[in-house]
C-alpha positions in Angstrom: 30.4 -18.6 48.6 28.4 -15.7 49.0 31.0 -13.8 47.1 30.8 -16.0 44.2 26.7 -15.6 44.4 27.3 -12.2 44.0 29.4 -12.0 41.2 27.8 -14.6 39.2 24.6 -11.5 40.2 26.8 -9.2 38.5 27.3 -10.7 35.6 23.7 -11.9 34.9 22.3 -8.7 36.0 23.5 -6.8 32.9 22.7 -9.3 30.4 19.0 -10.0 31.8 19.2 -5.9 31.2 19.9 -6.0 27.8 17.6 -9.1 27.2 14.8 -6.9 28.2 16.3 -3.8 26.4 16.3 -6.1 23.6 12.4 -7.6 24.0 11.7 -3.9 24.7 12.5 -2.7 21.6 11.0 -5.3 19.2 7.7 -4.5 21.2 8.1 -1.1 20.3 9.1 -2.2 16.4 6.1 -4.5 16.3 3.6 -2.1 17.7 5.0 0.8 15.6 4.8 -1.6 12.4 0.6 -2.6 13.7 -0.1 1.2 13.7 1.2 2.0 10.6 -1.0 -0.8 8.8 -3.8 -0.1 10.7 -3.6 3.6 10.1 -2.9 5.1 13.1 -0.1 7.4 11.9 0.6 10.9 13.3 0.6 12.3 9.7 -3.1 12.3 8.0 -3.0 9.8 4.5 -2.4 11.8 1.1 -3.1 11.1 -2.3 -0.8 12.8 -5.0 -0.6 12.1 -8.7 3.0 11.0 -9.5 5.2 10.8 -12.8 6.0 7.7 -13.6 8.7 6.8 -16.0 7.2 3.6 -17.6 3.1 3.9 -16.7 2.6 8.0 -16.8 0.3 9.3 -14.6 -0.2 7.5 -11.1 -1.5 8.4 -8.1 0.4 7.6 -5.0 0.7 8.2 -1.6 2.6 11.4 -0.4 5.9 9.2 0.0 5.4 8.1 -3.6 4.1 4.4 -3.0 1.6 3.7 -5.6 -2.0 2.7 -5.1 -3.6 0.0 -7.0 -7.0 -0.8 -7.2 -8.7 -4.3 -7.3 -11.3 -4.8 -10.5 -13.1 -7.2 -8.5 -14.0 -4.4 -6.1 -17.2 -2.6 -6.1 -17.5 1.2 -5.6 -16.9 1.6 -2.1 -16.6 -2.1 -1.2 -13.7 -4.1 -1.0 -13.9 -7.6 -1.5 -9.6 -8.1 -0.4 -9.5 -9.5 3.4 -7.4 -12.0 5.1 -4.1 -12.9 3.2 -5.1 -10.7 0.5 -5.1 -8.2 2.8 -1.2 -8.8 3.9 -0.3 -8.8 0.5 -2.4 -5.7 -0.7 -2.6 -3.7 1.9 -5.5 -1.1 2.0 -4.9 2.6 2.2 -7.1 3.8 5.3 -7.1 6.9 7.4 -4.9 8.1 9.9 -6.4 7.7 13.4 -8.7 10.5 14.6 -8.5 11.8 10.4 -12.2 12.3 9.1 -11.1 12.4 5.4 -8.8 12.2 2.8 -6.1 14.6 2.3 -5.5 15.4 -1.9 -2.5 16.8 -3.2 -3.9 17.8 -6.9 -6.3 15.4 -6.4 -9.8 15.2 -5.8 -12.9 12.7 -5.9 -11.1 11.1 -2.7 -13.5 9.5 0.1 -13.6 6.2 2.1 -15.6 3.4 3.8 -15.8 1.5 6.6 -14.2 -1.8 6.3 -15.4 -5.2 8.4 -12.5 -4.7 10.8 -13.9 -1.3 11.4 -10.7 1.1 9.7 -11.9 3.6 6.9 -10.2 2.8 3.3 -9.5 5.4 1.3 -11.4 5.6 -2.2 -10.5 7.3 -5.6 -14.2 8.3 -7.4 -15.5 5.3 -5.2 -12.3 2.6 -6.0 -10.9 1.2 -2.9 -7.2 2.0 -2.7 -4.3 -0.4 -1.8 -0.6 -0.6 -1.7 1.7 -3.9 -2.4 4.1 -4.9 -0.3 6.3 -6.1 -3.4 6.6 -2.3 -4.1 9.8 -1.6 -2.0 10.5 2.1 -2.5 8.9 4.8 -4.0 7.9 5.1 -7.6 7.7 1.5 -8.4 5.5 -0.1 -10.3 5.1 -3.7 -9.9 1.5 -4.7 -8.8 0.1 -4.1 -12.1 -0.3 -8.1 -12.2 -3.5 -10.7 -11.9 -2.9 -13.2 -9.0 -4.8 -15.2 -6.8 -7.6 -12.1 -5.7 -8.0 -10.7 -9.3 -6.8 -8.6 -11.3 -4.8 -5.2 -10.0 -4.1 -1.9 -12.0 -2.0 1.1 -10.4 -4.4 3.9 -11.5 -4.0 6.6 -14.1 -6.6 9.7 -12.1 -7.7 10.6 -15.9 -9.1 6.8 -16.5 -9.4 5.5 -13.6 -11.7 2.1 -14.9 -8.9 1.4 -17.3 -5.8 -0.7 -17.5 -2.9 1.2 -17.4 -0.9 1.2 -20.9 2.9 1.8 -20.6 4.3 4.9 -21.7 5.7 4.7 -25.5 3.9 1.4 -26.3 1.1 1.6 -28.8 -0.3 -1.1 -31.2 0.1 -0.1 -34.7 -2.3 -1.5 -37.3 -1.0 -2.4 -40.9 -2.9 -3.6 -43.9 -2.0 -7.3 -45.0 -2.2 -8.7 -48.4 -5.6 -9.4 -49.2 -7.0 -6.3 -47.6 -7.2 -8.0 -44.1 -5.5 -5.7 -40.7 -2.1 -7.2 -39.0 -1.0 -6.0 -35.6 
């Protein structure tokens, strides 16, 4: 009887250790995800200008992910909180970072959100990333949704809706002298 209890313990122990290792790994990954969302990353938050094939010059993070603006936001003030901030993730300063880094971009700043994080701005416009953009150089967030109108940002005209490259409005005159589009 004593031997079978020892055998069972010997078989159970590796399973317990394996379960502990999996749980520890999951906890570590969850902690890393929280740290990234909250801005607690090792490298400073850097904004750059990328050339998007469809939309032209666009503000991005240094990893190439597009940043967006919410047209309802005021200068240095975000109205995107709660569920909105899980879909449109505020771009925040890394822990200990005093100001955002601009790679070919100036007019960057930040303000303090209600949760204490420092959200990055461009010319006072709060910046966000979109969870729908799964990789760099993708712009799927030029949309209107529950929270309002979202635009990627052309740094030369940040308050203007972006226009797809190669699209233009042509005008022609119609019979009777009116303009047709």
